[in-house]
NUDOGU-787985 format. One record per residue (C-alpha): x, y, z; residue in one letter. Coordinates in steps of 0.001 Angstrom, whole numbers, padded with zeros to 6 digits, always signed. Example, Ala and Ser with C-alpha at 12.3 -4.5 7.8 and 13.67 -1.06 7.14 Angstrom:
REM residues 2
+012300-004500+007800a+013670-001060+007140s
//
This chain:
REM residues 410
+213194+001035-056831d+215340+002429-059666c+212740+005186-060398h+213146+004632-064157c+209678+006123-064711f+209807+008705-061969g+209467+008245-058222q+206074+006662-057615l+204236+007582-054453h+200728+007834-053061s+199111+010550-050984e+195593+011505-049860p+193425+013465-052312i+190771+016085-051545g+187909+018012-053144w+190236+020163-055342p+191566+017015-057006t+188049+015657-057588l+186880+019023-058970a+189827+019203-061375r+189230+015674-062624n+185516+016459-063024g+186237+019508-065218v+188672+017539-067386l+186132+014717-067745s+183383+017169-068752a+185574+018672-071482i+186422+015207-072776a+182759+014185-072829i+181815+017422-074688f+184450+016800-077370i+183334+013197-077839i+179622+014049-078057v+180110+017097-080311a+182386+015169-082632g+180051+012265-083311v+178192+014016-086177n+180651+016826-086973n+184287+015909-086296p+185457+019192-087922g+188449+019820-090132t+191602+017777-089518s+194930+019525-088947v+196205+018393-092329i+192993+019517-094018g+193152+022911-092264w+196738+023462-093486l+195670+022605-097028g+192854+025159-096908q+194889+027978-095276s+196216+030899-097279t+199892+031774-097765g+199721+034526-095137m+198200+032148-092615e+201019+029645-093247k+203655+032390-092816l+201996+033446-089557g+202078+029860-088307l+205781+029509-089143i+206542+032844-087451f+204672+031716-084315g+206640+028461-084169l+209938+030366-084496v+208926+032701-081654v+208112+029698-079438l+211515+028130-080188l+213301+031402-079338v+211400+031664-076031i+212276+028036-075180a+215972+028639-075961a+216026+031769-073792e+214417+029866-070941g+217038+027092-071227w+219889+029653-071178l+218355+031463-068190l+218072+028193-066236l+221742+027328-066843h+222860+030847-065914l+220980+030558-062609m+222581+027176-061879q+226043+028548-062656q+225352+031537-060406n+224399+029164-057590g+227676+027233-057954r+229651+030499-057866l+227854+031602-054696l+228616+028251-053025a+232308+028613-053882r+232335+032174-052537m+230820+030986-049239e+233502+028289-048967t+236260+030868-049584l+234724+033118-046923e+234803+030243-044404e+238471+029626-045180v+239250+033359-044846a+237605+033385-041419k+239718+030444-040311g+236909+027912-040454g+236989+024481-042069v+234745+024117-045127p+232581+021031-045172a+234438+019522-048110a+237672+019568-046120a+236149+017338-043472a+235255+014570-045920v+237924+011867-045929p+240005+011661-049087a+240578+008379-050854g+238523+005219-050153p+235623+005840-047801v+234085+003448-045293a+230525+002180-045264g+227913+002005-047999l+228311+004276-051062p+226791+007734-050725v+223629+007843-052835g+222761+004168-052346s+219557+002974-050690k+219803+002593-046912a+219028-000957-045680p+215664-001138-043948a+215376-002561-040428f+212868-003180-037648s+214272-003297-034106l+212948-003318-030563s+213319-000329-028272g+214063-000293-024552l+210383-000464-023602h+209197-003190-025995g+208241-000805-028797e+209191-001524-032432t+211235+001104-034282l+211885+001050-038024t+213949+003151-040395l+210734+004371-042034d+209422+005556-038664a+212657+007463-037968l+212402+009145-041404r+208729+010034-040987a+209540+013484-039560s+211025+014541-042911g+214500+015169-041425k+217774+013364-041991s+218512+010521-039560t+221851+009907-037848l+222357+006224-037013l+225060+005706-034356i+226296+002129-033937f+227331+001493-030332s+228019-001181-027734d+227444-000898-023955p+230837-002548-023347n+232733-000148-025638c+234657+002501-023676g+234778+005141-026462p+231040+004570-027049c+230239+005192-023382n+232383+008332-023400a+230323+009649-026347l+226898+009028-024739l+226597+012461-023029p+227154+014181-026372e+224624+011913-028104i+222034+012912-025511g+222830+016586-026112r+222512+016169-029904w+219124+014509-029467q+217890+017473-027426r+219586+020472-029058e+219525+019416-032736d+216097+017755-032779a+214713+020364-035186s+217360+019526-037817k+218346+015910-037236l+216881+012686-035851t+219547+010892-033790v+219059+007172-033108a+221409+004873-031185l+221663+001346-032616v+223128-000725-029790s+223420-004357-028749r+223404-006247-025468g+220678-006579-022857t+217798-004205-022300v+218924-003652-018707e+222483-002622-019640a+221285-000179-022281n+218392+001146-020190r+220728+002113-017337a+223083+004035-019616k+220188+005664-021481s+218583+006854-018261a+221906+008250-017028e+222366+010432-020121h+218719+011106-021042g+218852+009173-024321l+215815+008455-026483t+215327+006321-029611q+217660+003522-028523v+217299+000479-030801l+218600-002991-029916l+220093-005433-032421q+220152-009157-031751q+223889-009101-032423d+225389-006783-035075r+223104-007494-038019e+222107-003884-038719v+225653-002540-038226a+226944-005169-040648q+224257-004261-043190a+225649-000704-043110y+229256-002061-043287l+230085-000710-039824s+232678-003135-038493n+233642-001278-035312g+232196+000961-032646t+231407+003766-032391p+230379+004380-035995g+227728+006600-037571a+226058+007370-040895v+223474+009920-042086v+220369+008732-043969v+218328+011329-045877r+214586+011667-045377s+214053+009783-048666d+216011+006753-047390g+219273+007429-049256i+222740+007200-047672i+223989+010799-047326d+227478+010372-045821s+230432+008004-045639p+230629+005968-042458l+232153+008051-039646a+234400+005895-037443q+235364+007049-033983g+234198+009895-031779a+236030+012682-033641e+234649+011776-037059q+231144+011406-035583i+231361+014863-033988r+232417+016366-037327n+229653+014500-039154l+227030+015936-036796v+228533+019423-037138a+228390+019285-040943r+224866+017877-040983t+223320+020506-038702v+225302+023377-040230g+228024+023937-037660r+231680+024232-038672i+233464+020911-037993p+236031+020971-035199l+238930+019532-037199v+239310+017785-040567p+239374+014034-040014t+241780+011687-041724a+240767+008409-043381p+240859+005371-041137n+244065+003773-042303g+245232+002157-039097n+243386-001128-039431g+241651-000589-036108n+238020-000235-037105g+236979+001138-033718n+238309+004659-034275v+240325+006600-036868p+243855+007690-036163r+243489+010929-034167p+245177+014180-035174p+248868+014343-034301a+249432+015047-030608q+252635+016165-028870p+254719+013158-027905s+254408+012119-024253r+257562+010013-024277i+259573+010727-021141g+256586+012059-019181n+255578+010468-015901e+252874+007871-016571a+249416+008731-015163p+248462+006864-012013e+246388+003728-012560v+244387+002044-009780m+241661-000286-011048l+239909-003518-009938p+240975-006797-011506d+238612-009637-012411l+238440-010693-008750e+237673-007105-007668d+241121-006619-006121k+242800-003251-006661k+245777-003263-009036v+248050-000245-009512a+250472+000520-012313l+252954+001302-009560a+252908-002422-008680d+254803-003011-011952f+257542-000467-011131r+261010-001892-011813g+260059-003646-015046k+258970-002508-018481k+255158-002698-018814t+252868-002712-021840l+249410-001228-021152l+246951-002759-023599l+243576-001003-023961f+241025-003689-024782w+237345-004420-025302n+236071-008050-025379p+233212-006945-027646g+235565-005391-030228c+235878-007534-033352g+239389-006275-034059f+240482-007247-030542c+239059-010728-031048q+240911-011002-034350r+244293-010578-032633m+243428-012754-029596l+245243-015868-030891d+248413-013858-031570d+248234-012405-028067l+247840-015864-026514k+250792-017103-028580g+252880-014195-027334w+251896-015000-023716e+252863-018674-024065s+256297-017870-025567a+257198-014248-024853p+260268-012925-026706p+263409-012139-024752q+263222-008803-022899d+259498-008546-023618s+257470-006260-021323p+254982-007269-018670e+251415-007013-019967l+248673-005128-018117l+245336-005234-019941i+242923-002350-019287v+239568-003645-020504s+235851-002873-020481t+232917-005242-020135g+232124-007765-017433t+234566-009898-015468a+232971-013026-016971a+233455-011788-020541a+237118-011036-019868n+237743-014351-018103k+236317-016116-021155a+239171-014685-023249l+241574-017174-021690g+244434-014672-021279l+247069-015186-018573r+248074-011558-018084s+246562-009254-015469t+243273-007708-016609i+241776-004665-014884v+238398-003097-015646l+237809+000527-016647d+234247+000916-017918q+234549+004610-018787g+237801+004299-020800f+239237+007056-018581n+242647+005381-018340t+242922+005079-022112g+242182+008766-022589r+244695+009687-019856a+247421+007975-021901f+246214+009509-025195g+244468+006392-026533a+241139+006779-028300s+240070+003232-029166g+240743-000479-028997t+242998-002316-029480p+245776+000150-028666s+248785+000111-026342a+251564+002171-024805v+254867+001203-023153l+255851+002347-019660v+259500+001927-018653d+260846+000511-015383a+260925+003999-013844d+257242+004605-014483g+257710+006929-017454k+255983+006710-020836i+258387+005024-023264a+256414+005015-026541s+253690+006770-028456d+250278+005053-028463v+250236+002142-030911g+246829+001830-032594v+245646-001439-034119g+246715-005061-033729a+249927-004796-035740q+251187-001779-033764a+250285-003463-030451v+252191-006653-031266m+255173-004589-032412k+255294-002832-029028l+255073-006239-027378a+258221-007254-029265g+256472-009856-031413s+257285-010481-035069s+253740-011791-035737a+251725-009835-038308d+248062-009893-037183p+247010-008113-040373s+247569-011376-042276k+245227-013350-040044r+241912-014202-041735a
//
């Protein structure tokens, strides 16, 4: 695996290979047979018998060979240096045209996922029609493979599905795109049929995502055709879009920042104009009993909209703090309205007392400027937005008026 002695591989051979080996074998046999009775003069013996002019000619020939080798080495390094200069010139041209060079889109500082250059973990998963799909099979086309880790109950994942289908169709000549999901075959088959997805692989739980150190959804990573990790883990829709753009040769939309918000589902999005003071978007969604609930029903009291996903590990990590807040809310704390994805049964199993409404497409979250879970925004008693979107457990609990620090929970 370390390729200490070169990368070993096997491949079919044909008549040219057999003919070459036959010629080499014939020469070897001739030398052996001819040398049985007359081995000839040894190299040392030949040097001893050569004249002074012959020795000078030999030395001159060796010097010429050394000069040729040195010139070849210098020429190789000049060509490599020229290539680096051309790459820098292309980057400067992109900047001059207003584009974003690929290097600018790579997060600075610590990166998520497995180290670039390490061996990608192998896997064998079932598809939607009972077929078995492996990493080796995905790499067999000789192209890089984009693995997208998803969940059918993840709102941002569902919002990205139309684009994933388009990438699979439009970029098929440059990139193999595979969706590594979880959940039932039926849930994934319905969404795949809706968006024309292919190469959908199903995990038992999150074993493959965890092997690639993807702790939230959506996440994505590029694996080279030789099975080597070729990118940091992209977290969230925006980073995934930029990763695809860089891989297939398009200019990324915007440079993405490192995921420093502790969310794990998505990175902090680029700065947006503050919506504080704007009228809150209308919300009318079914609760867990399929009764319509409107944000207007909470008019007259401060309300915290919490965007949630029962399948999100970072949501589950703050669940105990949220229950503690519900049982003993601080003075002047807001009412809590949870906008969640997933099934009614999965949300009932959370054991929360607050009103939960279901929004499978994450449309409400996007309307308020949220891009992942857990995140929250305050709406005042007059129905106006009273805070920027808080992303991550710690920011959510701060908006709720709690002094608990979920980041310290194991």
